[in-house]
C-alpha positions in Angstrom: -91.0 22.9 39.9 -88.0 22.1 42.0 -84.9 24.4 42.0 -82.8 21.8 40.4 -85.3 21.2 37.4 -85.6 25.1 36.9 -81.8 25.1 36.7 -81.7 22.4 34.2 -84.4 24.0 32.2 -82.5 27.4 32.1 -79.2 25.6 31.2 -81.3 24.1 28.1 -82.5 27.4 27.2 -79.0 29.0 27.5 -77.5 26.3 25.2 -80.0 27.6 22.4 -79.5 31.3 23.4 -75.8 31.7 24.9 -75.6 35.5 24.4 -78.9 36.1 26.4 -77.1 38.0 29.5 -80.4 38.4 31.5 -81.2 34.7 31.4 -77.4 33.7 32.3 -77.6 36.2 35.2 -80.8 34.7 36.4 -79.4 31.1 36.3 -76.2 32.4 38.2 -78.4 34.0 40.8 -80.6 30.6 41.3 -77.2 28.8 41.3 -75.9 30.9 44.2 -79.0 30.6 46.1 -78.8 26.8 45.8 -75.3 26.9 47.3 -73.6 25.8 44.0 -71.0 28.7 43.9 -68.4 27.2 41.6 -71.3 27.0 38.9 -72.4 30.5 39.7 -68.9 31.8 39.4 -68.6 30.1 35.9 -72.0 31.7 34.7 -71.1 35.0 36.1 -67.6 34.8 34.2 -69.3 33.9 31.0 -71.5 37.1 31.4 -68.5 39.3 32.2 -66.5 37.8 29.3 -69.5 39.1 26.9 -70.2 42.3 28.8 -67.3 43.4 31.1 -69.0 46.5 32.3 -72.3 44.7 33.3 -72.7 45.9 37.1 -75.2 43.1 37.9 -72.7 40.5 36.6 -70.0 42.1 38.8 -72.0 42.2 41.9 -72.9 38.5 41.4 -69.2 37.5 40.9 -68.4 39.4 44.2 -71.0 37.4 46.0 -70.1 34.2 44.5 -66.6 34.8 45.4 -67.4 35.5 49.1 -67.1 39.4 48.7 -63.3 39.0 48.0 -63.4 42.6 46.6 -64.0 44.8 49.8 -66.9 47.3 49.5 -66.1 50.9 50.3 -66.2 52.0 53.9 -68.7 54.8 54.9 -67.4 58.1 55.3 -66.7 59.0 59.0 -69.1 61.8 59.1 -71.9 59.7 57.9 -74.7 58.9 60.5 -75.6 55.4 60.9 -78.7 54.4 59.0 -78.4 57.7 56.9 -79.1 57.1 53.2 -79.9 53.8 51.6 -79.4 50.3 53.5 -76.4 48.4 52.6 -78.6 45.8 50.7 -80.0 48.5 48.6 -76.7 50.5 47.9 -75.5 50.1 44.5 -72.4 48.1 44.1 -69.1 49.9 43.6 -68.1 50.4 40.1 -65.4 48.0 39.0 -64.3 50.0 36.0 -60.7 50.3 36.0 -59.1 53.8 35.7 -57.4 54.4 32.4 -54.1 52.7 32.4 -54.5 51.4 36.0 -54.3 47.5 35.3 -53.6 46.8 39.0 -57.1 48.1 40.0 -58.9 46.0 37.7 -61.0 43.3 39.2 -61.7 41.7 35.8 -58.0 40.7 35.6 -58.2 39.3 39.0 -61.2 37.4 38.2 -59.6 35.9 35.1 -56.5 34.8 37.3 -58.7 33.0 39.9 -61.1 31.4 37.3 -58.5 30.4 34.7 -59.6 26.8 35.1 -63.3 27.5 34.7 -63.7 30.5 32.4 -61.8 31.0 29.2 -59.8 34.5 28.9 -61.5 37.2 27.2 -58.6 37.9 24.7 -56.5 35.1 23.0 -53.1 35.6 22.1 -52.4 36.7 18.4 -50.1 33.9 17.8 -47.6 35.9 15.9 -46.2 37.7 18.9 -42.5 37.1 19.7 -41.7 35.0 22.7 -40.8 36.9 25.8 -37.1 37.5 26.1 -35.3 37.4 29.4 -35.5 36.1 33.0 -37.1 32.5 33.3 -37.5 32.4 29.5 -33.7 32.5 28.6 -33.0 29.5 26.4 -31.0 26.7 28.4 -28.5 24.8 26.3 -27.5 21.2 27.2 -23.9 20.9 28.4 -23.2 17.2 28.3 -20.3 15.0 29.7 -19.2 12.6 27.2 -18.3 9.0 28.1 -16.8 8.2 24.6 -12.8 8.1 24.4 -10.6 8.2 21.5 -9.8 4.5 22.0 -13.4 4.0 21.2 -12.8 5.5 17.7 -11.5 3.0 15.0 -8.6 4.2 12.9 -8.2 7.9 12.2 -4.5 7.9 13.4 -3.5 11.1 11.6 -6.6 12.9 13.1 -5.9 11.7 16.7 -2.4 12.9 16.4 -3.5 16.4 15.2 -5.8 16.6 18.1 -3.2 15.5 20.5 -0.8 18.4 19.4 -3.3 20.9 19.2 -5.2 20.4 22.5 -5.0 17.1 24.3 -1.2 17.3 25.0 -1.4 20.8 26.4 -4.2 20.2 28.6 -2.6 17.2 30.2 0.8 19.0 30.9 -0.1 22.4 32.2 3.6 23.3 33.2 4.8 22.5 29.9 2.0 24.5 28.4 2.9 27.6 30.5 6.5 27.3 29.7 5.9 27.1 25.9 3.2 29.8 26.0 0.5 27.4 24.6 -3.0 28.7 24.7 -6.0 26.2 25.3 -8.1 28.0 23.0 -8.2 27.0 19.4 -10.3 25.6 16.7 -10.2 22.7 14.1 -12.3 21.9 11.4 -12.9 18.4 10.5 -14.1 17.6 6.8 -14.9 14.6 4.7 -17.6 12.4 3.4 -20.8 12.1 5.4 -21.1 9.3 8.0 -17.4 9.0 8.6 -17.5 9.8 12.3 -16.9 13.5 12.7 -19.5 13.9 15.4 -18.4 10.8 17.1 -14.9 12.0 17.1 -15.8 15.4 18.6 -17.7 13.6 21.5 -14.4 11.4 22.0 -12.2 14.4 22.2 -14.5 16.0 24.9 -14.4 12.6 26.8 -10.7 12.2 26.4 -9.8 15.3 28.2 -12.7 15.3 30.8 -14.3 18.4 29.3 -17.8 19.4 29.0 -19.5 19.0 25.5 -21.7 21.6 23.9 -23.2 20.8 20.5 -24.5 23.6 18.2 -26.4 23.2 15.1 -28.2 25.5 12.7 -31.6 24.8 14.5 -30.2 25.9 17.7 -29.3 29.4 16.3 -31.8 30.5 13.6 -34.7 32.6 14.7 -37.3 34.4 12.8 -36.9 37.6 14.9 -34.4 40.2 14.0 -31.3 39.9 16.2 -32.3 36.7 18.0 -30.3 34.5 15.9 -27.0 36.4 16.9 -28.3 36.4 20.5 -28.7 32.6 20.5 -25.2 32.1 19.1 -23.7 34.3 21.6 -25.6 32.3 24.4 -24.3 29.2 23.2 -20.6 30.4 23.2 -21.3 32.0 26.7 -22.5 28.5 28.1 -19.3 27.0 26.6 -17.2 29.7 28.4 -18.9 29.2 31.8 -18.1 25.4 31.4 -14.4 25.7 30.4 -12.6 23.5 29.6 -15.3 22.6 27.1 -15.5 21.3 23.6 -17.8 23.5 21.6 -18.9 21.5 18.5 -20.2 23.2 15.5 -22.0 20.8 13.3 -22.5 21.7 9.5 -20.4 24.8 9.9 -21.0 25.4 6.2 -24.6 26.4 7.1 -23.7 28.9 9.7 -20.4 30.2 8.2 -21.3 29.9 4.5 -19.2 32.1 2.0 -20.5 35.6 2.4 -19.9 36.6 -1.1 -22.5 34.0 -2.0 -25.1 34.7 0.7 -27.9 37.0 -0.4 -29.6 37.3 2.9 -28.4 40.2 5.0 -29.5 38.5 8.1 -27.3 35.3 7.3 -24.3 37.5 6.7 -24.7 39.2 10.0 -25.0 35.9 11.5 -21.6 35.0 9.8 -20.1 38.1 11.3 -21.2 37.3 14.8 -19.6 33.9 14.6 -16.3 35.5 13.4 -16.6 37.9 16.6 -17.2 35.0 18.9 -14.4 32.9 17.5 -12.0 35.8 18.1 -13.2 36.2 21.7 -14.4 39.8 21.3 -17.6 38.8 23.2 -15.8 37.0 25.9 -12.6 35.1 26.8 -12.3 31.9 24.9 -9.5 30.4 27.3 -10.3 26.8 27.7 -12.9 26.6 24.9 -11.7 24.4 22.2 -13.9 24.8 18.9 -14.4 21.6 16.7 -16.3 22.2 13.6 -17.6 19.6 11.0 -18.8 19.9 7.4 -19.1 17.8 4.4 -18.4 20.9 2.0 -15.4 22.9 3.2 -15.3 24.6 0.1 -18.5 26.4 0.9 -17.1 27.7 4.3 -16.2 31.3 4.3 -12.4 31.8 4.2 -12.3 34.2 7.1 -13.4 31.3 9.4 -10.1 29.5 8.4 -7.6 32.2 9.2 -5.1 31.7 12.1 -6.8 32.2 15.5 -10.1 30.7 14.4 -10.6 27.5 12.7 -7.0 27.4 11.7 -6.3 23.7 11.6 -8.1 21.7 8.9 -8.1 17.9 9.0 -9.6 15.4 6.4 -11.8 12.5 8.0 -11.7 9.8 5.5 -13.7 6.4 5.1 -12.3 3.8 7.6 -9.4 1.9 6.4 -9.4 -1.9 6.6 -8.3 -2.2 10.3 -11.0 0.4 11.1 -13.7 -1.3 9.1 -13.0 -4.6 11.0 -13.3 -2.7 14.3 -16.7 -1.0 13.2 -18.2 -4.2 11.9 -17.2 -6.1 15.3 -18.8 -3.3 17.2 -22.3 -3.4 15.3 -22.1 -7.3 15.6 -21.2 -7.6 19.1 -24.7 -8.1 20.4 -26.2 -10.1 17.4 -26.3 -13.7 17.0 -23.9 -14.6 14.4 -22.1 -17.7 13.0 -19.4 -18.4 10.5 -18.7 -14.9 9.6 -15.7 -14.2 7.4 -14.8 -10.7 8.6 -11.7 -10.4 6.2 -13.9 -11.1 3.3 -16.5 -8.5 4.3 -13.7 -6.0 5.0 -12.3 -6.6 1.6 -15.8 -6.0 -0.1 -16.5 -2.8 1.8 -13.8 -0.5 0.5 -15.1 3.1 0.5 -17.8 2.4 2.9 -18.4 4.9 5.6 -19.0 3.9 9.3 -22.8 4.8 8.6 -22.6 2.4 5.6 -21.0 -0.3 7.5 -23.9 0.0 10.3 -26.4 -0.2 7.7 -24.8 -3.2 6.2 -24.9 -5.0 9.5 -28.6 -3.9 9.9 -29.4 -5.4 6.4 -27.8 -8.7 7.0 -29.8 -9.0 10.4 -33.1 -8.3 8.4 -32.3 -11.1 5.9 -31.6 -13.6 8.5 -34.6 -12.5 10.6 -37.1 -12.6 7.5 -35.7 -16.2 6.7 -36.5 -17.2 10.4 -40.0 -15.9 10.1 -40.5 -17.7 6.8 -39.2 -21.2 7.9 -40.5 -20.9 11.5 -36.9 -21.8 12.8 -34.6 -19.2 14.2 -31.2 -19.2 12.9 -28.0 -17.2 13.2 -26.7 -14.3 11.0 -24.5 -16.1 8.5 -21.9 -15.0 5.8 -24.6 -15.5 3.2 -26.6 -12.6 4.6 -23.6 -10.5 4.3 -23.1 -11.6 0.7 -26.7 -10.4 -0.1 -26.3 -7.2 2.0 -23.2 -6.3 0.2 -25.1 -6.4 -3.1 -27.7 -4.1 -1.9 -25.9 -1.7 0.4 -23.4 0.6 -1.7 -21.0 3.1 -0.5 -22.5 6.5 0.1 -18.9 8.2 -0.2 -18.5 7.9 -3.9 -20.6 11.0 -5.1 -18.7 13.1 -2.5 -15.5 11.8 -4.0 -16.4 12.9 -7.3 -17.1 16.6 -6.1 -14.0 16.6 -4.1 -11.8 15.3 -7.1 -13.1 18.7 -9.0 -12.2 20.8 -5.9 -8.8 19.2 -5.6 -8.0 19.8 -9.2 -9.3 23.4 -9.7 -9.8 25.0 -6.3 -6.9 23.9 -4.1 -5.6 27.6 -3.7 -2.9 27.8 -1.0 -2.7 24.0 -0.6 -5.7 23.8 1.8 -6.7 20.4 0.5 -3.1 18.8 -0.3 -4.3 15.9 2.0 -7.3 15.3 0.0 -5.1 15.5 -3.3 -2.7 12.9 -1.8 -5.5 10.6 -1.0 -7.2 10.7 -4.4 -3.9 10.1 -5.9 -3.3 7.2 -3.7 -6.7 5.8 -4.8 -5.9 6.5 -8.4 -8.9 9.0 -8.6 -6.8 12.0 -9.5 
C-alpha cells in the first residue's frame, strides 16, 4: 500500500475514533515523513489539545516546527559520545513550571497554529471586555454642515441660542468685557418629530464647532461603574474638542427624577451627570450642552438649576411658514405638478416636521402605485396629497393632551409658562 493510501486509510479510521491518540500520532509521523509538515502540525496539535502532557506529541510538534524549541546543550564536562545518542535521548519536558506562562511551549504552539488548531480553552462568554489601552471606546466627533438658515421657523428658539452661545462666540472681545462664559446648557422640549436633534446639529454647524451626540445606548453598561466611566469619556471627548456642542438626546432617560428611580445604578449615573455638568470632572469652558426631551416633567429638577441646563426652550410644531418650507424641502427632488402648497399648509396644522415628511412619502406612494397599475408614469398631483392628508394624522396631539395636564397642575415656578401661553393661544387651555 502506498503512503498516500495508508494516510487516507488512517484519516478514515480517525474520523470514526477521533480520541485515539496513538492512531493520531502514527498518522502525524507518516505525514511528517511524507513531507506534509502542515498537516502533521495539525494532527500533533489535535493530540496536544486532548493530552497537553503527551511527550510523544510534544516531540512530534517540535520536529514538525523545524525544532523551533531549542534542545538543551550538553554539560561542558560531558565527554563526547558519553551516554545515549541524541536520537535516543528523551525530549526535554515541556511542562511549564507552576505560574510560569512565558516558558510554556503549548501557549507558543497555540499562537503559531491559531489558524489550524482550535484553542484548548474557549472564553466563558460572560467575561467583561478588557478595559484600557487599545480597547478604550472611541466616540464620533462630527463636523456639522447644517446651518440655522436650514431650520424652518423656530424664531424664538434661534434668538435664545443667539443670546446664550452664538453671539458670545462670534464676539470674543465683548464676551471678555462682559465676563460671559462660553460654557452653558439649554434643554429643548416639545412634541416628538419637531426638529430638536436637527436644531442641535444646526447650532454646531453655525458656530463651526464639533458635534458629539450622546444617547442612552452610548452610556449604559451591564458592569458596575462602566456606565459612569462611559459618560465621563463622552464629556472628556467634548472637552478635548472645544468649542463643541454636546447633544444629550432623550435626557429624561439619563437624568430621570431620582425620587422616582428605584435602581441604585441609575441614581448613581444621574449623580455622575450632575458632576459632569458642574465641571467637577474637568473644565467645561467651550462645551455647550444641548439636551432634548419630549417629557421635561420627568427630568430631575437638579439638572435645570442655574449652571447646568438652566435655559428651557419649547420647540413647537412648525407654523404655516415653516410647514411650507418643510414641504418644499421634501418635494424638491420629486416629480410634482399642480400642487397647491397653501392648501396643504392649511390642512396640516399641528403636524410635526416628521409628519410632513411622512405626508410627502405617502403622496408619492399613491402616485407611484397609480403609475404601476396604469402602466403610464405620472407626476405627484394635488389629489395624492388630498388622499394622504386623510391617512396621515398629526402625531403631536397625544403629546398636547399630556402637556395640557402638566401646564394646568404642575407649573411650579413658571417653568412651563411658554407652554401655557401656546395652549391658550390654541384654545386648548
